[in-house]
C-alpha positions as a Python dict, from the first residue, in 0.01 Angstrom:
ca = {
    (1, 'A'): (0, 0, 0),
    (2, 'D'): (-318, -71, 170),
    (3, 'L'): (-280, -308, 481),
    (4, 'S'): (-539, -508, 634),
    (5, 'V'): (-558, -803, 902),
    (6, 'V'): (-909, -975, 886),
    (7, 'L'): (-1021, -1256, 1103),
    (8, 'I'): (-1256, -1519, 979),
    (9, 'K'): (-1495, -1711, 1184),
    (10, 'P'): (-1580, -2063, 1168),
    (11, 'S'): (-1871, -1947, 1059),
    (12, 'G'): (-1720, -1769, 751),
    (13, 'A'): (-1825, -1453, 877),
    (14, 'S'): (-1516, -1187, 852),
    (15, 'V'): (-1393, -912, 1090),
    (16, 'T'): (-1159, -692, 999),
    (17, 'L'): (-950, -619, 1305),
    (18, 'F'): (-651, -361, 1153),
    (19, 'S'): (-657, -158, 862),
    (20, 'A'): (-451, 138, 724),
    (21, 'S'): (-419, 307, 424),
    (22, 'G'): (-142, 459, 204),
    (23, 'T'): (109, 343, 430),
    (24, 'N'): (408, 502, 238),
    (25, 'G'): (636, 269, 342),
    (26, 'A'): (609, 354, 729),
    (27, 'L'): (668, 137, 1016),
    (28, 'L'): (333, 8, 1147),
    (29, 'V'): (331, -147, 1527),
    (30, 'R'): (-12, -249, 1649),
    (31, 'S'): (-136, -477, 1907),
    (32, 'L'): (-494, -596, 1920),
    (33, 'K'): (-719, -794, 2146),
    (34, 'L'): (-907, -1074, 2000),
    (35, 'N'): (-1070, -1241, 2237),
    (36, 'P'): (-1385, -1014, 2199),
    (37, 'H'): (-1407, -1178, 1857),
    (38, 'L'): (-1364, -1559, 1962),
    (39, 'T'): (-1690, -1627, 2009),
    (40, 'D'): (-1761, -1947, 1808),
    (41, 'T'): (-1598, -2282, 1873),
    (42, 'G'): (-1403, -2445, 1584),
    (43, 'T'): (-1117, -2267, 1338),
    (44, 'Y'): (-1053, -1957, 1278),
    (45, 'E'): (-863, -1808, 1000),
    (46, 'L'): (-616, -1482, 1055),
    (47, 'R'): (-570, -1317, 697),
    (48, 'L'): (-299, -1069, 629),
    (49, 'V'): (-429, -875, 345),
    (50, 'S'): (-188, -631, 105),
    (51, 'D'): (-419, -433, -132),
    (52, 'I'): (-117, -267, -381),
    (53, 'G'): (-360, -105, -647),
    (54, 'N'): (-62, -47, -850),
    (55, 'D'): (-253, 75, -1168),
    (56, 'L'): (-8, 362, -1203),
    (57, 'G'): (292, 149, -1324),
    (58, 'V'): (507, 270, -1030),
    (59, 'Y'): (665, -3, -787),
    (60, 'A'): (485, -71, -456),
    (61, 'E'): (497, -343, -209),
    (62, 'G'): (314, -447, 122),
    (63, 'R'): (448, -664, 372),
    (64, 'F'): (388, -824, 708),
    (65, 'D'): (690, -892, 927),
    (66, 'E'): (705, -1077, 1273),
    (67, 'V'): (299, -1129, 1311),
    (68, 'G'): (234, -1353, 1622),
    (69, 'L'): (-25, -1461, 1833),
    (70, 'F'): (-5, -1462, 2191),
}
């Protein structure tokens, strides 16, 4: 599965904060600084995207665990 974390700004513009392709079930741990991207006043959306792209008929799963903002 391909996994990504996308920040949607109040203006609607999006910034891909992290992207991993072909994780093959591996555990990925990332720590990201958001403050360079928090430039507008308003509500932000953090989107967790799992693109399985499963056209081969094979079971695939993309999963996010323990996502937190500090």
